[in-house]
ZASE-157240 format. One line per field, with one value per residue (C-alpha): residue number from 1; residue in one letter; x, y, z. Coordinates in steps of 0.001 Angstrom, whole numbers, plus 500000, padded with zeros to 6 digits. Layout:
# residues N
k = [NUM | ...]
r = [a | ...]
x = [X | ...]
y = [Y | ...]
z = [Z | ...]
# end
This chain:
# residues 391
k = [1 | 2 | 3 | 4 | 5 | 6 | 7 | 8 | 9 | 10 | 11 | 12 | 13 | 14 | 15 | 16 | 17 | 18 | 19 | 20 | 21 | 22 | 23 | 24 | 25 | 26 | 27 | 28 | 29 | 30 | 31 | 32 | 33 | 34 | 35 | 36 | 37 | 38 | 39 | 40 | 41 | 42 | 43 | 44 | 45 | 46 | 47 | 48 | 49 | 50 | 51 | 52 | 53 | 54 | 55 | 56 | 57 | 58 | 59 | 60 | 61 | 62 | 63 | 64 | 65 | 66 | 67 | 68 | 69 | 70 | 71 | 72 | 73 | 74 | 75 | 76 | 77 | 78 | 79 | 80 | 81 | 82 | 83 | 84 | 85 | 86 | 87 | 88 | 89 | 90 | 91 | 92 | 93 | 94 | 95 | 96 | 97 | 98 | 99 | 100 | 101 | 102 | 103 | 104 | 105 | 106 | 107 | 108 | 109 | 110 | 111 | 112 | 113 | 114 | 115 | 116 | 117 | 118 | 119 | 120 | 121 | 122 | 123 | 124 | 125 | 126 | 127 | 128 | 129 | 130 | 131 | 132 | 133 | 134 | 135 | 136 | 137 | 138 | 139 | 140 | 141 | 142 | 143 | 144 | 145 | 146 | 147 | 148 | 149 | 150 | 151 | 152 | 153 | 154 | 155 | 156 | 157 | 158 | 159 | 160 | 161 | 162 | 163 | 164 | 165 | 166 | 167 | 168 | 169 | 170 | 171 | 172 | 173 | 174 | 175 | 176 | 177 | 178 | 179 | 180 | 181 | 182 | 183 | 184 | 185 | 186 | 187 | 188 | 189 | 190 | 191 | 192 | 193 | 194 | 195 | 196 | 197 | 198 | 199 | 200 | 201 | 202 | 203 | 204 | 205 | 206 | 207 | 208 | 209 | 210 | 211 | 212 | 213 | 214 | 215 | 216 | 217 | 218 | 219 | 220 | 221 | 222 | 223 | 224 | 225 | 226 | 227 | 228 | 229 | 230 | 231 | 232 | 233 | 234 | 235 | 236 | 237 | 238 | 239 | 240 | 241 | 242 | 243 | 244 | 245 | 246 | 247 | 248 | 249 | 250 | 251 | 252 | 253 | 254 | 255 | 256 | 257 | 258 | 259 | 260 | 261 | 262 | 263 | 264 | 265 | 266 | 267 | 268 | 269 | 270 | 271 | 272 | 273 | 274 | 275 | 276 | 277 | 278 | 279 | 280 | 281 | 282 | 283 | 284 | 285 | 286 | 287 | 288 | 289 | 290 | 291 | 292 | 293 | 294 | 295 | 296 | 297 | 298 | 299 | 300 | 301 | 302 | 303 | 304 | 305 | 306 | 307 | 308 | 309 | 310 | 311 | 312 | 313 | 314 | 315 | 316 | 317 | 318 | 319 | 320 | 321 | 322 | 323 | 324 | 325 | 326 | 327 | 328 | 329 | 330 | 331 | 332 | 333 | 334 | 335 | 336 | 337 | 338 | 339 | 340 | 341 | 342 | 343 | 344 | 345 | 346 | 347 | 348 | 349 | 350 | 351 | 352 | 353 | 354 | 355 | 356 | 357 | 358 | 359 | 360 | 361 | 362 | 363 | 364 | 365 | 366 | 367 | 368 | 369 | 370 | 371 | 372 | 373 | 374 | 375 | 376 | 377 | 378 | 379 | 380 | 381 | 382 | 383 | 384 | 385 | 386 | 387 | 388 | 389 | 390 | 391]
r = [x | x | x | x | x | x | x | x | x | x | x | x | x | x | x | x | x | x | x | x | x | x | x | x | x | x | x | x | x | x | x | x | x | x | x | x | x | x | x | x | x | x | x | x | x | x | x | x | x | x | x | x | x | x | x | x | x | x | x | x | x | x | x | x | x | x | x | x | x | x | x | x | x | x | x | x | x | x | x | x | x | x | x | x | x | x | x | x | x | x | x | x | x | x | x | x | x | x | x | x | x | x | x | x | x | x | x | x | x | x | x | x | x | x | x | x | x | x | x | x | x | x | x | x | x | x | x | x | x | x | x | x | x | x | x | x | x | x | x | x | x | x | x | x | x | x | x | x | x | x | x | x | x | x | x | x | x | x | x | x | x | x | x | x | x | x | x | x | x | x | x | x | x | x | x | x | x | x | x | x | x | x | x | x | x | x | x | x | x | x | x | x | x | x | x | x | x | x | x | x | x | x | x | x | x | x | x | x | x | x | x | x | x | x | x | x | x | x | x | x | x | x | x | x | x | x | x | x | x | x | x | x | x | x | x | x | x | x | x | x | x | x | x | x | x | x | x | x | x | x | x | x | x | x | x | x | x | x | x | x | x | x | x | x | x | x | x | x | x | x | x | x | x | x | x | x | x | x | x | x | x | x | x | x | x | x | x | x | x | x | x | x | x | x | x | x | x | x | x | x | x | x | x | x | x | x | x | x | x | x | x | x | x | x | x | x | x | x | x | x | x | x | x | x | x | x | x | x | x | x | x | x | x | x | x | x | x | x | x | x | x | x | x | x | x | x | x | x | x | x | x | x | x | x | x | x | x | x | x | x | x | x | x | x | x | x | x | x | x | x | x | x | x | x | x | x | x | x | x | x | x | x | x | x | x | x | x | x | x | x | x]
x = [270313 | 273213 | 272375 | 275027 | 275902 | 276641 | 279009 | 280920 | 281276 | 282792 | 284992 | 286220 | 286760 | 288515 | 291223 | 291804 | 292698 | 295096 | 297106 | 296863 | 298354 | 295348 | 293497 | 294539 | 294925 | 297941 | 299630 | 303091 | 303681 | 303687 | 305843 | 309264 | 311411 | 312350 | 308836 | 307620 | 305703 | 302275 | 302181 | 299685 | 296241 | 296822 | 295136 | 297484 | 299187 | 300376 | 298394 | 300201 | 302649 | 304278 | 307951 | 310989 | 309902 | 306915 | 307273 | 309680 | 307256 | 304517 | 306911 | 307470 | 303662 | 302783 | 305552 | 303464 | 300234 | 301378 | 303776 | 302961 | 302309 | 303496 | 302619 | 305769 | 304855 | 301402 | 299101 | 295923 | 293832 | 293787 | 291365 | 292095 | 290658 | 293904 | 297701 | 298053 | 295987 | 296746 | 295070 | 291153 | 292694 | 294193 | 291331 | 292659 | 295644 | 297010 | 294721 | 291694 | 288942 | 288237 | 286537 | 284168 | 286662 | 287753 | 284622 | 284446 | 281236 | 279813 | 276994 | 273757 | 270749 | 267343 | 264929 | 264402 | 263662 | 261088 | 263505 | 265362 | 268919 | 271238 | 274768 | 275918 | 278993 | 282226 | 280820 | 279569 | 282914 | 282975 | 286924 | 288152 | 291202 | 292472 | 296831 | 297350 | 298987 | 295911 | 294156 | 290565 | 288031 | 285048 | 281882 | 279750 | 277289 | 274479 | 272227 | 273140 | 270242 | 271348 | 274847 | 275962 | 279209 | 280897 | 282723 | 286250 | 285668 | 288572 | 290529 | 291562 | 291045 | 290063 | 292414 | 290549 | 287290 | 288810 | 289291 | 285602 | 283809 | 281666 | 279097 | 279004 | 278343 | 275822 | 274561 | 272830 | 271409 | 267143 | 266267 | 262732 | 262453 | 261556 | 261951 | 259544 | 262058 | 261708 | 265701 | 266004 | 270058 | 271373 | 275127 | 276641 | 277957 | 280743 | 281784 | 285648 | 286610 | 285383 | 281811 | 283140 | 281088 | 282353 | 280945 | 281846 | 282522 | 284966 | 283679 | 280373 | 278144 | 280279 | 281881 | 285399 | 285667 | 289221 | 291752 | 294147 | 290242 | 290307 | 293833 | 293874 | 290056 | 291473 | 294414 | 293094 | 290024 | 291080 | 294890 | 294416 | 297646 | 298047 | 298714 | 300239 | 297290 | 293793 | 292265 | 289984 | 288209 | 289307 | 291825 | 293073 | 296357 | 296573 | 295488 | 296364 | 298684 | 302072 | 303747 | 304995 | 302401 | 302064 | 302529 | 302247 | 305342 | 303854 | 306635 | 305174 | 301659 | 302423 | 303789 | 301344 | 298415 | 300539 | 300357 | 296557 | 296123 | 297845 | 296332 | 294691 | 291330 | 289967 | 289934 | 287456 | 288133 | 287348 | 285076 | 284535 | 280790 | 277951 | 275807 | 278214 | 277012 | 273282 | 274117 | 275423 | 272015 | 270303 | 271976 | 270576 | 266735 | 266315 | 267564 | 270468 | 272294 | 270314 | 272588 | 275045 | 276039 | 278801 | 281168 | 281728 | 283547 | 286700 | 289738 | 291494 | 288251 | 285493 | 285787 | 284462 | 283270 | 279713 | 278737 | 276802 | 278687 | 275478 | 273636 | 270470 | 268070 | 267615 | 266585 | 262766 | 261512 | 262526 | 265839 | 267643 | 271575 | 273773 | 272462 | 275320 | 275222 | 274281 | 273608 | 270518 | 269629 | 269458 | 271025 | 274596 | 277021 | 276115 | 279069 | 281427 | 281053 | 284296 | 286362 | 283338 | 283954 | 286837 | 285470 | 282925 | 280987 | 278568 | 276516 | 277989 | 278181 | 279079 | 275926 | 275370 | 277921 | 276858 | 276232 | 272958 | 272037 | 273115 | 270965 | 268040 | 268399 | 267806 | 264288 | 262411 | 264389 | 265895 | 262589 | 261506 | 265214 | 264826 | 261395 | 262579 | 265651 | 263270 | 260845 | 263887 | 264514 | 266515 | 268835 | 268878 | 269568 | 272684 | 273559 | 273424 | 275292 | 278222 | 278166 | 278877 | 281792 | 283597 | 283656]
y = [164731 | 164479 | 166347 | 168721 | 166380 | 163657 | 165932 | 167239 | 163343 | 162692 | 165701 | 164434 | 161117 | 162445 | 164521 | 161664 | 159422 | 162493 | 162227 | 159004 | 158060 | 155592 | 156133 | 156897 | 160811 | 160185 | 158289 | 159098 | 160305 | 158060 | 159037 | 160618 | 161587 | 158127 | 156500 | 154352 | 156165 | 154450 | 153003 | 154219 | 153345 | 152946 | 154859 | 158089 | 157686 | 161123 | 161736 | 160311 | 162021 | 164599 | 166127 | 164802 | 168777 | 168235 | 164351 | 166380 | 168849 | 166612 | 164140 | 167489 | 168329 | 164928 | 165386 | 168792 | 167143 | 164438 | 166484 | 166352 | 169951 | 171167 | 173768 | 175393 | 175390 | 177320 | 174442 | 175576 | 179121 | 177902 | 175202 | 172650 | 169584 | 167169 | 167671 | 167236 | 166944 | 163621 | 162856 | 163417 | 162556 | 159076 | 156246 | 154502 | 156338 | 159566 | 162437 | 159992 | 159994 | 159590 | 157347 | 158186 | 158738 | 162035 | 163416 | 167269 | 169151 | 172368 | 173438 | 176645 | 177220 | 176568 | 177352 | 173702 | 172562 | 175500 | 177819 | 179905 | 178726 | 181131 | 181616 | 181676 | 183683 | 182549 | 180162 | 177326 | 175445 | 173030 | 172100 | 168760 | 169800 | 173003 | 173958 | 172831 | 176168 | 178104 | 177617 | 176189 | 174824 | 177298 | 175560 | 175786 | 178242 | 177156 | 178354 | 176020 | 173416 | 171852 | 170181 | 168145 | 165977 | 166430 | 163598 | 164297 | 163885 | 162426 | 164304 | 162131 | 163189 | 166905 | 168255 | 167622 | 168409 | 171804 | 171706 | 171782 | 175109 | 177054 | 177071 | 173768 | 172957 | 175973 | 174473 | 171795 | 173818 | 173375 | 175005 | 175366 | 171928 | 173020 | 169356 | 168241 | 165120 | 166223 | 167370 | 171071 | 171160 | 174635 | 175594 | 177543 | 181029 | 182312 | 185454 | 185357 | 188835 | 191936 | 190886 | 188693 | 185360 | 182041 | 178502 | 176294 | 172501 | 171444 | 170593 | 168756 | 172380 | 173438 | 175988 | 176515 | 177120 | 175870 | 173594 | 176331 | 178388 | 174513 | 173972 | 177625 | 177085 | 173532 | 174692 | 177306 | 175684 | 172070 | 173023 | 176421 | 177824 | 181139 | 182314 | 185234 | 185733 | 185436 | 188193 | 185463 | 185046 | 181273 | 180768 | 183696 | 185985 | 186397 | 184204 | 184677 | 181830 | 183829 | 182295 | 184712 | 185052 | 183212 | 180381 | 178318 | 178519 | 179537 | 177275 | 174531 | 175844 | 175815 | 172219 | 170894 | 172712 | 170631 | 167454 | 167859 | 168893 | 166087 | 163004 | 160778 | 159813 | 156534 | 153768 | 151674 | 148001 | 147213 | 144020 | 141487 | 140390 | 140715 | 142026 | 145035 | 146136 | 145599 | 147412 | 150473 | 150238 | 150494 | 152883 | 155234 | 153532 | 154392 | 157818 | 157860 | 159319 | 162886 | 163835 | 161385 | 162383 | 159970 | 162272 | 166436 | 168081 | 169117 | 171300 | 168028 | 165693 | 164569 | 163534 | 160532 | 162012 | 160570 | 164092 | 167112 | 169485 | 171178 | 171630 | 169022 | 168364 | 164771 | 164890 | 164546 | 168076 | 167441 | 167266 | 169777 | 170728 | 173752 | 176791 | 178945 | 181604 | 180299 | 176444 | 176395 | 173716 | 170279 | 171320 | 169293 | 169033 | 165685 | 164068 | 162027 | 158153 | 157569 | 154942 | 155236 | 151102 | 152477 | 155667 | 154289 | 155692 | 157527 | 160735 | 164358 | 162999 | 159124 | 158159 | 155036 | 152706 | 150755 | 152165 | 150381 | 152451 | 155377 | 154921 | 154476 | 157489 | 159643 | 161504 | 164787 | 165209 | 162109 | 159886 | 159106 | 157097 | 155268 | 153838 | 152718 | 151234 | 149488 | 148655 | 146125 | 142036 | 141485 | 140736 | 144225 | 145696 | 143575 | 144236 | 148019 | 147573 | 145784 | 148738 | 150476 | 148516 | 149143 | 152582]
z = [244347 | 247251 | 250643 | 252150 | 254645 | 252068 | 250543 | 253578 | 254799 | 251554 | 251371 | 254907 | 253644 | 250585 | 252551 | 254931 | 251933 | 250608 | 254189 | 254453 | 251114 | 250174 | 246800 | 243047 | 244145 | 246228 | 242959 | 242432 | 238622 | 235887 | 233426 | 232403 | 229734 | 229185 | 229255 | 226243 | 223879 | 223604 | 219823 | 217188 | 218284 | 221721 | 224323 | 225191 | 221759 | 220044 | 217018 | 213767 | 211838 | 214346 | 213560 | 215632 | 217891 | 218191 | 219556 | 222373 | 222500 | 223085 | 225583 | 227775 | 227818 | 229108 | 231841 | 232764 | 232878 | 235086 | 237460 | 240570 | 242066 | 245496 | 247977 | 247217 | 243814 | 244629 | 245075 | 246307 | 246511 | 249094 | 248515 | 245165 | 243830 | 243474 | 242936 | 239202 | 235836 | 235771 | 239588 | 237731 | 233911 | 233896 | 232385 | 230351 | 230176 | 230922 | 229342 | 229641 | 232280 | 236108 | 238081 | 240719 | 243537 | 241640 | 241396 | 242326 | 243763 | 242698 | 245054 | 244946 | 245758 | 243665 | 246572 | 247412 | 243667 | 242767 | 241227 | 240115 | 240994 | 242411 | 242824 | 246596 | 247700 | 246332 | 243527 | 242980 | 243406 | 246308 | 246487 | 248284 | 249204 | 251645 | 252372 | 255285 | 256269 | 255833 | 258591 | 259423 | 256272 | 256039 | 255867 | 252994 | 252471 | 254637 | 251854 | 249618 | 249318 | 245469 | 245087 | 242417 | 240982 | 238175 | 236795 | 234886 | 231091 | 228471 | 227148 | 224507 | 220920 | 221872 | 219722 | 216471 | 218125 | 218214 | 214697 | 214253 | 213062 | 215583 | 211921 | 212069 | 215519 | 214994 | 212082 | 213954 | 216335 | 216612 | 220415 | 219478 | 217874 | 214424 | 212784 | 215268 | 215883 | 219816 | 220247 | 221170 | 220821 | 221554 | 221238 | 224403 | 223698 | 225989 | 226221 | 225735 | 226470 | 225103 | 224589 | 221527 | 221574 | 220791 | 220669 | 223782 | 223046 | 226332 | 229960 | 230865 | 229995 | 227321 | 229485 | 227171 | 222970 | 223222 | 225004 | 225842 | 227909 | 229529 | 230401 | 232090 | 233962 | 235413 | 236496 | 239221 | 239452 | 239947 | 240817 | 242292 | 239895 | 238328 | 234715 | 233417 | 231101 | 231666 | 228901 | 227777 | 231036 | 232341 | 235237 | 237984 | 237699 | 241152 | 244425 | 247855 | 248796 | 249381 | 246191 | 243612 | 240369 | 237655 | 239284 | 236023 | 234005 | 230318 | 228513 | 230626 | 229708 | 225862 | 226004 | 228480 | 225557 | 222464 | 224294 | 225290 | 221085 | 220077 | 222305 | 219469 | 219806 | 220915 | 217976 | 216952 | 217926 | 214717 | 215751 | 212788 | 214393 | 212668 | 215858 | 216398 | 212591 | 213255 | 216747 | 214410 | 212337 | 215328 | 217127 | 214046 | 213896 | 216949 | 217208 | 219081 | 216357 | 216301 | 219278 | 218983 | 215444 | 214001 | 213006 | 212486 | 209831 | 210980 | 209372 | 208723 | 207269 | 209332 | 213508 | 214847 | 217725 | 218048 | 219612 | 217885 | 220867 | 221655 | 224878 | 225700 | 228776 | 228867 | 232357 | 233632 | 235359 | 238956 | 238002 | 240195 | 238954 | 238661 | 235603 | 234189 | 231849 | 228303 | 230135 | 231624 | 234833 | 233035 | 230485 | 229579 | 226344 | 224647 | 225427 | 222445 | 222246 | 221255 | 223633 | 225650 | 226368 | 228751 | 230813 | 233119 | 234950 | 232810 | 233002 | 233707 | 237585 | 236657 | 238488 | 235646 | 236543 | 233337 | 229406 | 229943 | 233336 | 231106 | 228209 | 230578 | 232326 | 229246 | 229319 | 227945 | 224818 | 224818 | 226291 | 222950 | 221999 | 225362 | 224761 | 221520 | 223372 | 226004 | 223042 | 221424 | 221789 | 224562 | 220991 | 219513 | 222568 | 222935 | 219826 | 220300 | 223326 | 221304 | 219019 | 221879 | 223005 | 219693 | 219449]
# end
C-alpha cells in the first residue's frame, strides 16, 4: 500500500506537470464539431442506428466530454483531479480508460491494518490539484494510514450495461457461496434518495446505478463543478469558488450523458487463430467465467461485457483499502473484459501492467481459478492470453 509521503510527492509531481505543460493532463482538446466520427467497429464510435438528430447530439456530447474547463467556468471546489472528462478517459479513444498518470487517490484510517476502516473528516478523496486563487494547500489528515489509487475505467459500451436489469444482476448473487464454487458475489445496493435502493453497476465499487449518476459524481469529484439537480445524491449543487451555480449547463449535461450512453462497445477482433478458440474454452474450464460472465441479458439483447457486475473480494487477507457503504474493504466490481487488450494497466489501482500480472494477483474468491491457471501448460496459458487479447 502506498505511503502517505509517496502520495504527497506524487501529488506535487502531478501539479508540476500541470504547471509546466507536461504529460497527458496538459493536452489541448482533441475534437471539434468537424472531427470525423470513428467508423463502426472502431474505438470511440457511436452506437449504430442513431438518427441524424441523435448523431448531432452525440457529436455535441463528445465536445462537452472533451472540453477543457477553466477557472472562470468553475473548475475546482477548490480542489480537483483534472480539467476535462477526456483528461482521464481517452485510451484507446475519447471515452476510454486512463493510464497510471491519471490515477486518483483516496485515503482513510484502518488502525494500521487491524480495522475497522474509518472515514476521516472531509471524506476519502485526495485531490491532486488546487485552484491557484485559493491560498495554501492543506495537508491531508495526519490520522490517515491507508491510501488507495483508482485507475479510470473505460466508458465504452456502458450504455448497454445500463440496459441490464437490476433483477438480472441480483440473480447471480451468492454471498454465502451456497453452490460451493468459492465465489461470493454480491450486488452493491445504493440509496438514490428517500430510501429507494437501486443496484450499483458503474465505478470500481459499483457506486453509481446510472451513467447520469456517474457523470454527476465525476463532474463534482474530479472537476469540482456544480449541478442544478443532485436529488439522487450524486454531485454538488453549490461550492465556494465564487462562480455562479450551477456551473454545468443542463443542456450540455444532457448531451454529454447521451454521448456516454451511445458509445459503442469494444468489438471482438475476430481472430481465426485456433488458439483463440482454445483459449476461450480454457477461460471457461478453469472458472474465469464464474465472475467474468461472457454475456448478461440487456433490453436490446445479450450484452457481451464479460462481467457479472457484482462485488467480489479477490485480495489476500492482508489487503488494505477503502470501504464504502455496501462495499467493504477488498470488494470491487468485476471489471468488464471487452476491449481489455487496449486498456492497460489493470486492477482497480492499475498495479498490474500486463494481463498475466492481473491474473496472478487473483486470490481469495479467485484463488482456485488462479491456481488452475498456474497449473496450465505454457501453451494453454498462451492460448488463454490470445483469447483475452481478442476481446
